KOLBAKOL-764387 format. One record per residue (C-alpha): residue number from 0; y negated, z negated, x. Coordinates in nm, 4 decimals. Each point is the difference from the previous one (the first is absolute). Layout:
+-----+----------+----------+----------+
:   k :        v :        w :        u :
+-----+----------+----------+----------+
: NUM :        Y :        Z :        X :
...
+-----+----------+----------+----------+
# end
This chain:
+-----+----------+----------+----------+
:   k :        v :        w :        u :
+-----+----------+----------+----------+
:   0 :  -4.2891 :   2.2396 :   1.1025 :
:   1 :   0.0863 :  -0.3642 :  -0.0747 :
:   2 :  -0.1569 :   0.0185 :  -0.3450 :
:   3 :   0.2045 :   0.3088 :  -0.0811 :
:   4 :   0.3253 :  -0.1668 :   0.1077 :
:   5 :  -0.0846 :  -0.3081 :  -0.2081 :
:   6 :  -0.0777 :   0.2122 :  -0.3074 :
:   7 :   0.3229 :   0.1978 :   0.0460 :
:   8 :   0.2036 :  -0.3243 :   0.0251 :
:   9 :  -0.1683 :  -0.1401 :  -0.3123 :
:  10 :   0.0757 :   0.3164 :  -0.1984 :
:  11 :   0.3662 :  -0.0135 :   0.1037 :
:  12 :   0.0357 :  -0.3706 :  -0.0857 :
:  13 :  -0.2147 :  -0.0258 :  -0.3128 :
:  14 :   0.0098 :   0.3604 :  -0.1172 :
:  15 :  -0.2551 :   0.2271 :  -0.1583 :
:  16 :  -0.0866 :   0.1157 :  -0.3522 :
:  17 :   0.2680 :   0.2692 :   0.0139 :
:  18 :   0.2753 :  -0.1856 :   0.1817 :
:  19 :   0.1207 :  -0.3607 :   0.0075 :
:  20 :   0.0241 :  -0.1717 :   0.3358 :
:  21 :   0.2809 :  -0.1831 :   0.1759 :
:  22 :  -0.1170 :  -0.3416 :  -0.1251 :
:  23 :   0.0149 :   0.1141 :  -0.3636 :
:  24 :   0.3542 :   0.1307 :   0.0526 :
:  25 :   0.1054 :  -0.3276 :   0.1668 :
:  26 :  -0.1489 :  -0.2097 :  -0.2825 :
:  27 :   0.1751 :   0.2142 :  -0.2613 :
:  28 :   0.3284 :  -0.0384 :   0.1861 :
:  29 :  -0.0361 :  -0.3800 :   0.0077 :
:  30 :  -0.0808 :  -0.0109 :  -0.3715 :
:  31 :   0.2978 :   0.2238 :  -0.0770 :
:  32 :   0.2368 :  -0.2208 :   0.2026 :
:  33 :  -0.1373 :  -0.3146 :  -0.1641 :
:  34 :   0.0575 :   0.1471 :  -0.3455 :
:  35 :   0.3628 :   0.0829 :   0.0891 :
:  36 :   0.0714 :  -0.3478 :   0.1382 :
:  37 :   0.1752 :  -0.2455 :  -0.2323 :
:  38 :  -0.2283 :  -0.2449 :  -0.1749 :
:  39 :  -0.0316 :  -0.3319 :   0.1730 :
:  40 :   0.0931 :  -0.3154 :  -0.1795 :
:  41 :  -0.2797 :  -0.2165 :  -0.1226 :
:  42 :  -0.1170 :  -0.2559 :   0.2550 :
:  43 :   0.1478 :  -0.3446 :  -0.0566 :
:  44 :  -0.1916 :  -0.2670 :   0.1934 :
:  45 :   0.2724 :  -0.2649 :  -0.0563 :
:  46 :   0.3407 :   0.1676 :   0.0208 :
:  47 :   0.3147 :  -0.2009 :  -0.0660 :
:  48 :   0.1977 :  -0.0766 :   0.3172 :
:  49 :   0.3222 :   0.1931 :   0.0540 :
:  50 :   0.1946 :  -0.3206 :   0.0589 :
:  51 :  -0.0760 :  -0.3426 :  -0.1252 :
:  52 :  -0.1487 :  -0.2481 :   0.2445 :
:  53 :   0.1757 :  -0.3331 :   0.0179 :
:  54 :  -0.2291 :  -0.2970 :  -0.0022 :
:  55 :   0.0898 :  -0.2921 :   0.2257 :
:  56 :  -0.0073 :  -0.3517 :  -0.1343 :
:  57 :  -0.0579 :  -0.1460 :   0.3473 :
:  58 :  -0.3362 :  -0.1556 :   0.0620 :
:  59 :  -0.1436 :   0.0442 :   0.3461 :
:  60 :  -0.1280 :  -0.3235 :   0.1453 :
:  61 :  -0.2772 :   0.0189 :   0.2540 :
:  62 :   0.0170 :  -0.2770 :   0.2587 :
:  63 :  -0.3445 :   0.0667 :   0.1390 :
:  64 :  -0.1251 :   0.1814 :   0.3039 :
:  65 :   0.2343 :   0.1069 :   0.2804 :
:  66 :  -0.0204 :  -0.1810 :   0.3311 :
:  67 :  -0.1458 :   0.1914 :   0.2954 :
:  68 :   0.3283 :  -0.0272 :   0.1900 :
:  69 :   0.1775 :   0.1815 :  -0.2853 :
:  70 :  -0.2411 :   0.2912 :   0.0303 :
:  71 :   0.0531 :   0.0602 :   0.3727 :
:  72 :   0.2731 :   0.2452 :   0.0992 :
:  73 :   0.2529 :  -0.1402 :   0.2437 :
:  74 :   0.0176 :   0.3404 :   0.1773 :
:  75 :   0.3760 :   0.0094 :   0.0139 :
:  76 :   0.1611 :   0.3424 :   0.0100 :
:  77 :  -0.0909 :   0.3113 :   0.1981 :
:  78 :  -0.1472 :  -0.0614 :   0.3430 :
:  79 :  -0.2625 :   0.2676 :   0.0749 :
:  80 :  -0.0127 :  -0.0814 :   0.3717 :
:  81 :   0.1125 :   0.3071 :   0.1977 :
:  82 :   0.2990 :  -0.0183 :   0.2295 :
:  83 :  -0.0638 :  -0.0410 :   0.3686 :
:  84 :  -0.0679 :   0.3186 :   0.1965 :
:  85 :   0.1602 :   0.0369 :   0.3406 :
:  86 :  -0.0098 :   0.3389 :   0.1806 :
:  87 :   0.2541 :  -0.1340 :   0.2530 :
:  88 :   0.2594 :  -0.0087 :  -0.2809 :
:  89 :  -0.0687 :   0.3635 :  -0.0940 :
:  90 :  -0.2551 :  -0.0605 :  -0.2730 :
:  91 :  -0.2410 :   0.2915 :  -0.0309 :
:  92 :  -0.3600 :  -0.0123 :  -0.1092 :
:  93 :  -0.1409 :   0.3064 :  -0.1774 :
:  94 :  -0.3614 :   0.0673 :  -0.0747 :
:  95 :  -0.0872 :   0.1378 :  -0.3414 :
:  96 :  -0.0734 :   0.3524 :   0.1302 :
:  97 :   0.3358 :   0.0206 :   0.1868 :
:  98 :   0.2186 :   0.0168 :  -0.3119 :
+-----+----------+----------+----------+
# end
């Protein structure tokens, strides 16, 4: 039974001597669409930029390595500590499955 189903599927996809299969029709359709598509331009590995790039005359001076204190974040900004929770003030605590 399985062999028969496999053979039937292969005949439908590939085809037989008398009839072309679905894969042959799909390949012909792709070739036909490719022939109708406009020709692509030739590949240019070094295209000219659309706008000219301005070169800077400034020279960057390197003073050396950064100090360790310059690399440490001072942690100013958003405080991730949660606000205090007090049920006496009407604060409610919900578990994840109670939403």
